[in-house]
C-alpha positions in Angstrom: -7.9 -75.6 -81.2 -8.7 -78.4 -83.7 -10.9 -76.5 -86.2 -8.2 -73.8 -86.2 -5.3 -76.3 -86.9 -7.6 -78.1 -89.7 -8.2 -74.8 -91.2 -4.5 -73.5 -91.3 -3.6 -76.8 -93.2 -5.6 -75.9 -95.9 -2.9 -72.4 -96.8 -0.1 -73.4 -98.7 2.0 -70.5 -98.4 1.6 -67.3 -95.8 3.6 -63.9 -96.2 3.5 -62.3 -93.0 4.0 -58.5 -92.7 6.6 -58.9 -89.6 8.4 -61.4 -87.5 5.6 -61.2 -84.5 2.9 -61.7 -87.1 4.7 -64.5 -88.5 4.7 -66.0 -84.6 1.0 -65.7 -84.6 0.6 -68.0 -88.0 2.7 -70.3 -86.4 0.9 -70.8 -83.1 -2.3 -71.1 -85.4 -0.6 -74.2 -86.9 1.1 -73.0 -90.1 4.6 -75.0 -90.2 7.5 -72.4 -90.4 9.0 -73.5 -94.0 5.6 -71.8 -95.6 5.7 -68.1 -94.0 8.1 -65.8 -95.2 8.1 -62.0 -93.4 8.1 -59.4 -96.5 5.9 -56.7 -95.0 3.1 -55.5 -97.3 1.6 -56.1 -100.8 1.3 -52.5 -102.0 -1.0 -51.3 -104.2 0.3 -51.0 -107.9 0.4 -48.0 -110.0 1.3 -47.6 -113.7 3.8 -45.0 -114.3 3.3 -42.1 -116.7 5.2 -42.4 -120.0 8.3 -40.1 -120.3 9.6 -39.1 -123.5 13.3 -38.8 -123.4 13.7 -36.0 -126.5 11.4 -33.7 -124.6 12.9 -34.7 -121.5 16.7 -33.6 -123.0 15.4 -30.6 -124.7 13.8 -29.4 -121.4 17.0 -29.8 -119.7 18.9 -27.5 -122.4 16.2 -24.9 -122.1 16.0 -24.4 -118.3 19.8 -24.9 -117.9 21.1 -25.1 -113.9 17.4 -23.3 -112.5 15.6 -25.3 -109.7 12.5 -26.6 -110.1 9.7 -27.7 -108.3 6.2 -29.1 -109.6 2.9 -28.8 -108.3 0.8 -31.5 -109.5 -2.8 -31.6 -109.9 -3.7 -28.8 -108.2 -7.2 -28.0 -107.2 -8.8 -24.6 -107.6 -8.8 -23.8 -103.9 -5.3 -24.6 -103.8 -4.1 -22.2 -106.2 -3.6 -19.2 -103.6 -1.5 -21.3 -101.5 0.6 -23.0 -104.2 1.5 -19.6 -105.9 1.9 -18.0 -102.5 4.5 -20.4 -101.5 6.3 -19.9 -104.9 6.6 -16.1 -104.0 7.8 -16.8 -100.4 10.5 -19.2 -101.8 11.6 -17.0 -104.2 13.0 -14.4 -102.0 15.7 -17.1 -101.4 15.9 -18.6 -104.8 15.1 -15.9 -107.2 15.5 -18.6 -110.3 13.5 -20.7 -109.0 10.5 -22.4 -111.6 7.6 -23.6 -110.5 5.7 -26.1 -113.0 1.9 -26.1 -112.0 -0.4 -28.8 -113.8 -4.4 -28.2 -114.0 -7.2 -30.9 -114.8 -8.3 -28.5 -117.4 -8.0 -25.1 -119.2 -10.6 -23.0 -116.9 -8.4 -24.0 -114.0 -4.9 -23.7 -116.0 -6.4 -19.7 -116.7 -7.2 -19.2 -113.0 -3.8 -20.1 -112.0 -2.8 -17.6 -114.6 -4.8 -14.7 -113.4 -4.0 -15.3 -110.0 0.2 -15.5 -111.0 -0.4 -12.1 -112.3 -2.3 -10.8 -109.8 1.1 -11.8 -107.4 3.3 -9.9 -109.8 4.4 -13.1 -111.4 5.1 -14.3 -115.0 3.5 -17.4 -116.6 3.5 -19.2 -119.6 1.6 -22.0 -120.8 3.4 -25.1 -121.7 0.9 -25.4 -124.9 1.9 -22.4 -126.3 5.6 -23.3 -126.8 7.1 -20.1 -125.3 10.8 -20.3 -124.4 11.2 -20.9 -120.6 13.5 -17.5 -120.4 15.0 -16.7 -117.1 12.1 -13.8 -117.0 9.4 -17.0 -116.8 8.7 -17.8 -113.2 5.6 -20.3 -113.6 5.0 -22.6 -116.1 1.6 -23.8 -116.9 0.7 -27.4 -118.0 -2.6 -28.4 -118.8 -3.7 -32.2 -118.1 -1.2 -35.3 -116.6 0.1 -36.6 -120.0 3.8 -35.1 -119.1 3.7 -35.9 -115.2 6.5 -37.9 -115.6 8.7 -35.9 -117.3 8.2 -33.3 -114.7 8.6 -35.8 -111.6 11.8 -36.6 -113.4 13.0 -33.2 -113.8 12.0 -31.5 -110.2 13.7 -32.9 -107.2 10.4 -32.0 -105.0 7.0 -32.3 -106.2 3.6 -31.2 -104.3 0.7 -33.6 -104.8 -2.4 -31.6 -105.3 -6.1 -32.0 -104.3 -4.5 -32.9 -100.5 -4.8 -29.2 -99.0 -8.4 -28.4 -100.6 -10.9 -29.4 -102.4 -9.9 -33.4 -102.9 -9.1 -37.0 -101.4 -4.9 -37.1 -102.3 -3.3 -38.1 -105.1 -1.0 -41.3 -105.4 2.4 -40.8 -104.0 3.9 -43.8 -106.1 4.1 -42.2 -109.2 6.7 -39.5 -108.0 8.4 -41.7 -105.5 9.1 -43.7 -108.5 10.7 -41.0 -110.4 12.7 -40.2 -107.4 11.2 -36.5 -106.5 10.7 -35.9 -103.0 6.8 -35.3 -101.9 5.0 -32.7 -100.4 1.6 -32.8 -99.6 -1.7 -31.9 -97.8 -3.9 -33.3 -94.5 -6.6 -34.4 -97.0 -5.5 -37.8 -98.7 -8.2 -40.2 -97.2 -8.1 -42.0 -100.8 -4.7 -43.1 -99.9 -4.7 -43.3 -96.4 -2.8 -46.0 -95.4 0.1 -45.6 -98.5 0.6 -41.9 -97.2 0.9 -43.5 -93.3 3.8 -45.8 -94.7 5.3 -42.9 -96.4 4.8 -40.7 -93.4 6.4 -43.3 -91.0 9.6 -43.7 -93.6 10.2 -39.8 -93.1 9.6 -40.2 -97.1 7.0 -37.3 -97.7 6.4 -34.4 -95.9 2.9 -32.5 -94.6 2.0 -29.3 -95.2 -1.4 -27.5 -94.6 -0.9 -23.9 -96.1 1.1 -21.4 -98.4 3.5 -20.8 -95.3 4.4 -24.5 -94.5 4.5 -25.2 -98.1 6.6 -22.2 -98.8 8.8 -23.5 -95.7 9.1 -27.1 -97.1 10.2 -26.1 -100.6 12.9 -24.1 -99.1 13.9 -26.7 -97.2 14.2 -29.3 -100.0 16.0 -26.6 -102.1 19.1 -28.1 -100.3 20.1 -31.1 -102.4 21.1 -33.4 -99.7 17.6 -32.6 -98.2 15.4 -33.6 -101.3 17.6 -36.7 -102.0 17.3 -38.1 -98.4 13.4 -37.9 -98.6 13.1 -39.2 -102.3 15.7 -42.3 -101.3 13.5 -43.1 -98.2 10.3 -42.8 -100.9 12.3 -45.4 -102.9 12.9 -47.8 -99.7 9.0 -47.7 -99.3 8.3 -48.3 -102.9 11.1 -51.0 -103.2 9.7 -53.1 -100.2 6.3 -53.2 -102.2 8.2 -54.3 -105.1 10.1 -57.2 -103.7 6.4 -58.3 -102.2 4.6 -58.0 -105.6 8.2 -59.5 -107.1 7.7 -63.1 -105.1 4.3 -63.0 -105.0 4.4 -63.4 -108.8 6.9 -65.8 -108.8 4.9 -68.1 -106.3 1.9 -67.9 -108.8 3.8 -68.8 -111.5 5.3 -71.8 -110.0 1.9 -73.1 -109.0 1.0 -73.1 -112.4 3.7 -74.7 -113.7 3.1 -77.3 -111.4 -0.2 -77.6 -112.1 0.6 -78.3 -116.1 3.0 -80.9 -114.8 0.4 -82.4 -113.0 -2.0 -82.5 -116.3 1.1 -83.6 -118.7 1.3 -86.8 -115.7 -2.3 -87.4 -115.8 -2.5 -87.0 -119.8 0.7 -89.8 -119.8 -1.2 -92.1 -117.2 
């Protein structure tokens, strides 16, 4: 106990996950004034750039068509994504799927599977107009991810049903797109746990469950509620990050003051 108390006095500040965790720190010898309950310090993420001119142009081109985005789709997920889109088209025949692939070869596989399924795909790079007859827009690369997160009320994050370990959900959440994902998210396990506990994402396993999820999220109130919950998760992490940054700045400022005082002496 003596060693514990002496060790705790070496800490200037403690951020606790919850009130019960804060009490554990107090029992260990940290003063109440040195403890703040702010939750988790979340992983940071760099948000993708959004070209506002392109955003306005696509809004004009697609009009009132509902859109969903399948981001970073792995090769093994192509059948599930395209079949899920076909399922959803039975209810929403004007629905547009925007699907991104890491490279041209994967994009060509998506195009072929769409054609085999009786769907009409076009490539974003070709500059083909997104007419009412276009059912799938294929994007190569991730440079415009922010654009599609902004446009699509719902996003399936790929590399999560097959052939992968998940994608960072914070980017879609920050742009207000409701998140759907598969079970294979081992690269972001804790992050997805926090989103799931807040009812901020929906888990799917195959084309049937993905199609059902997209159908549900076509209701604006459903997608908005999930997106709002995801934003709350992001905001909690932002509050913690901002507080830690402010504290570090205060400590650095104080260090400069001490140095200045020592120089005068």
